[in-house]
C-alpha positions in Angstrom: -1.7 -8.0 27.6 0.4 -6.1 25.0 -1.0 -5.7 21.5 0.6 -8.1 18.9 1.7 -5.1 16.7 4.0 -2.8 18.6 4.6 -0.2 15.9 3.7 0.6 12.3 5.9 2.8 10.1 4.6 4.5 7.0 7.8 5.3 5.1 7.6 7.8 2.3 10.0 7.3 -0.6 8.6 9.2 -3.5 6.1 11.9 -4.6 4.1 13.0 -7.6 2.9 16.5 -8.1 -0.5 16.5 -9.9 -3.9 18.2 -10.0 -7.1 17.1 -8.2 -8.7 16.2 -11.5 -6.3 13.3 -11.9 -7.3 11.7 -8.6 -11.1 11.2 -9.1 -13.2 9.1 -11.5 -15.6 12.0 -11.9 -15.7 15.7 -12.2 -14.7 17.8 -9.2 -15.1 21.6 -8.8 -11.5 22.0 -7.6 -10.0 20.2 -10.6 -7.2 22.7 -10.9 -6.2 22.4 -7.2 -2.8 20.9 -6.5 -3.3 17.4 -5.0 0.0 15.5 -5.0 0.4 11.8 -4.2 3.0 10.4 -1.8 4.4 6.9 -2.2 4.9 4.7 0.9 6.0 1.3 2.0 4.9 0.1 5.5 6.8 -1.8 8.2 4.8 -3.7 10.9 6.8 -4.3 14.0 6.1 -7.0 16.6 7.5 -7.9 20.0 9.7 -10.6 18.4 11.4 -11.1 15.1 12.0 -8.7 12.2 9.3 -6.4 10.9 6.9 -7.5 8.3 7.2 -5.2 5.2 4.1 -4.3 3.2 4.9 -3.5 -0.4 8.3 -2.7 -1.9 7.9 0.5 -3.8 9.9 1.4 -6.9 13.4 2.7 -7.8 15.1 5.4 -9.9 14.4 3.8 -13.3 10.6 3.6 -12.7 10.6 7.1 -11.3 12.3 8.5 -14.4 10.1 6.5 -16.8 6.9 7.7 -15.1 7.8 11.2 -14.0 7.8 10.6 -10.3 10.1 12.3 -7.8 12.3 10.0 -5.7 12.8 11.2 -2.1 15.2 8.4 -1.3 15.7 4.7 -2.2 13.4 2.3 -0.4 16.4 0.7 1.4 17.5 4.1 2.7 14.0 4.7 4.0 14.1 1.4 5.8 17.5 2.3 7.2 16.1 5.6 8.5 13.4 3.6 10.3 16.1 1.4 11.9 15.4 -1.6 9.7 17.9 -3.9 7.9 16.4 -5.0 4.6 18.6 -8.1 4.6 17.0 -9.4 7.8 13.4 -9.2 6.5 11.7 -12.6 6.3 8.2 -11.7 5.0 7.0 -9.1 2.6 3.2 -8.7 1.9 2.5 -7.5 -1.6 -0.9 -5.8 -1.5 -1.0 -5.8 -5.3 1.4 -5.9 -8.3 1.2 -2.3 -9.6 4.7 -0.9 -10.3 4.6 1.4 -7.3 3.9 -1.4 -4.9 6.0 -4.3 -6.2 9.1 -3.0 -8.1 11.9 -3.5 -5.6 11.6 -7.2 -4.8 15.4 -7.5 -5.1 15.8 -5.3 -2.0 14.7 -8.3 0.1 16.8 -11.3 -1.0 16.0 -13.3 2.1 12.2 -12.7 2.3 9.2 -14.7 1.2 6.6 -12.7 -0.7 2.9 -13.0 0.1 0.4 -12.3 -2.6 -3.2 -13.2 -3.6 -3.9 -16.0 -6.1 -6.2 -13.6 -8.0 -3.6 -10.9 -8.3 -1.0 -13.2 -9.9 -3.6 -14.8 -12.1 -4.7 -11.3 -13.2 -1.4 -9.8 -14.0 -0.2 -12.8 -15.9 -3.4 -13.2 -17.9 -4.7 -12.0 -21.3 -6.0 -8.9 -19.4 -2.5 -7.6 -19.8 -3.0 -7.4 -23.6 -5.2 -4.4 -22.9 -2.9 -1.4 -22.8 -5.1 0.6 -20.4 -5.4 -2.3 -17.9 -1.7 -3.1 -18.0 -0.5 0.6 -17.8 0.0 0.6 -14.0 2.0 -2.7 -14.2 5.6 -3.1 -15.2 6.7 -6.4 -16.7 10.0 -6.8 -14.8 8.5 -6.9 -11.3 6.1 -9.6 -12.4 9.0 -11.5 -14.0 10.9 -11.1 -10.7 8.0 -12.5 -8.8 7.9 -15.6 -11.1 11.6 -16.1 -10.5 10.9 -15.8 -6.7 8.2 -18.4 -7.2 10.6 -20.9 -8.7 13.0 -20.2 -5.9 10.2 -21.2 -3.4 9.9 -17.6 -2.1 6.3 -16.9 -2.9 3.4 -17.7 -0.6 -0.1 -17.6 -2.1 -3.2 -16.5 -0.3 -6.7 -17.3 -1.5 -9.0 -14.6 -0.1 -9.0 -13.6 3.6 -6.1 -15.1 5.5 -4.7 -15.1 9.1 -1.1 -14.0 8.4 0.3 -13.9 12.0 -0.9 -13.0 15.5 -2.4 -9.6 15.2 -2.0 -9.4 11.4 -4.8 -10.3 9.1 -5.1 -10.1 5.3 -8.4 -9.2 3.8 -9.2 -9.4 0.1 -10.4 -6.1 -1.3 -10.4 -6.5 -5.1 -11.5 -3.8 -7.5 -8.5 -1.6 -8.0 -6.8 -4.8 -9.1 -8.0 -8.3 -9.4 -6.5 -9.3 -6.1 -5.7 -6.3 -4.0 -5.6 -7.0 -0.2 -5.6 -4.8 2.8 -3.6 -5.5 6.0 -5.4 -5.3 9.4 -3.1 -4.8 12.4 -4.0 -5.1 16.1 -2.3 -2.2 17.9 -2.7 -0.6 21.3 -5.2 1.9 19.8 -7.2 -0.8 18.1 -7.3 -2.1 14.6 -5.3 -0.1 12.1 -6.0 -0.9 8.4 -3.2 -0.5 5.9 -5.6 0.0 3.0 -3.0 0.4 0.3 -4.9 1.4 -2.9 -8.3 0.4 -1.7 -8.2 4.2 -1.4 -5.4 6.4 -2.7 -6.6 9.4 -0.7 -8.9 10.0 2.2 -10.8 12.3 -0.2 -11.7 9.3 -2.3 -13.7 8.1 0.7 -15.2 11.4 1.8 -16.2 12.5 -1.7 -17.4 9.0 -2.6 -15.4 9.2 -5.9 -13.1 6.4 -7.0 -9.5 6.9 -7.9 -9.6 6.5 -11.7 -7.6 3.2 -11.9 -9.6 0.0 -11.4 -10.5 -3.2 -13.1 -14.0 -3.3 -11.5 -15.5 0.0 -10.3 -18.4 -1.5 -8.3 -15.9 -3.9 -6.8 -13.6 -1.0 -6.0 -16.5 0.8 -4.2 -17.3 -2.4 -2.2 -13.7 -3.0 -1.3 -13.3 0.6 0.0 -16.4 0.2 2.1 -15.1 -3.1 3.5 -11.7 -1.6 4.3 -13.4 1.3 6.1 -15.6 -1.1 8.1 -12.6 -3.1 9.1 -11.2 0.1 10.5 -14.3 0.5 12.6 -15.6 3.3 10.3 -12.8 5.5 11.6 -10.7 7.6 9.2 -8.1 7.8 12.0 -7.7 4.0 11.8 -7.6 3.8 8.0 -4.3 4.4 6.2 -4.7 5.1 2.5 -2.0 4.3 0.0 -0.9 7.7 -1.2 -2.3 10.6 1.0 0.1 13.3 2.2 -2.2 13.7 5.2 -0.6 10.6 6.6 2.6 12.5 7.2 0.8 15.7 8.1 -1.5 14.2 10.7 0.4 11.4 12.4 3.5 11.7 14.5 6.3 11.9 11.9 10.1 12.2 11.6 12.4 11.7 8.6 9.4 11.2 6.3 8.2 8.3 8.5 4.8 8.4 10.1 3.9 6.3 13.2 0.4 5.2 12.2 0.1 2.8 15.2 -0.2 6.0 17.2 -3.3 8.2 17.1 -3.1 11.2 14.8 -2.3 14.5 16.5 -4.9 16.1 14.2 -8.1 14.1 13.5 -8.2 13.2 9.8 -11.8 14.4 9.5 -10.7 17.9 10.3 -8.2 18.0 7.4 -9.7 16.1 4.6 
């Protein structure tokens, strides 16, 4: 029997040049080493129906405000993957940070899936703390509220069976309601971990990325996401690692993560 998920595209749309010291909550010897971040959205293809999109990325205004380099607009990246954004019916928002939820308007016909705890967190008094709210932008949250009043938001309370072969798993810590997406492919379960780990090195060095609302929770969430991937880095797709494009079959800044990597991740990280 064919696997429920037939293809997964990791579509890069932006980049941020930075040093290793910025990517770890703790001292690292190679703190001056260049260690950029890539920014992705993901498209989960199935045998029938339009793809399910995971996260929506950000646009030119957010890139300029935060010093990120746009590679292409999100809609253009989808087009390069053969996807019409107007046909998308479901978008999974792993969390509400600006780089994962700032282009909701690109999907006017979609419903948006988000955790109860995420919406509660990003609309709570926690946003009065400047450090906590720094990775959020107000407009995407306001857009989500407008989508809610247009009956286009679906809430999930913890783990949830999304569709055949697609499961949502709560992995809070980076944010109050981050969730990872588990996909059943021909090569086994592939976990779109989003920011449960920005980089493979956050896992192998056992050092958190320095943005979290609950560091012990972040560590537990990362462990859970890796366990859901069968303990295999090759089946674990972090949110921002350039190794995704470098190690998986890629074209036009789009990596096919449903396929096995041509270079094992453990050999590169």
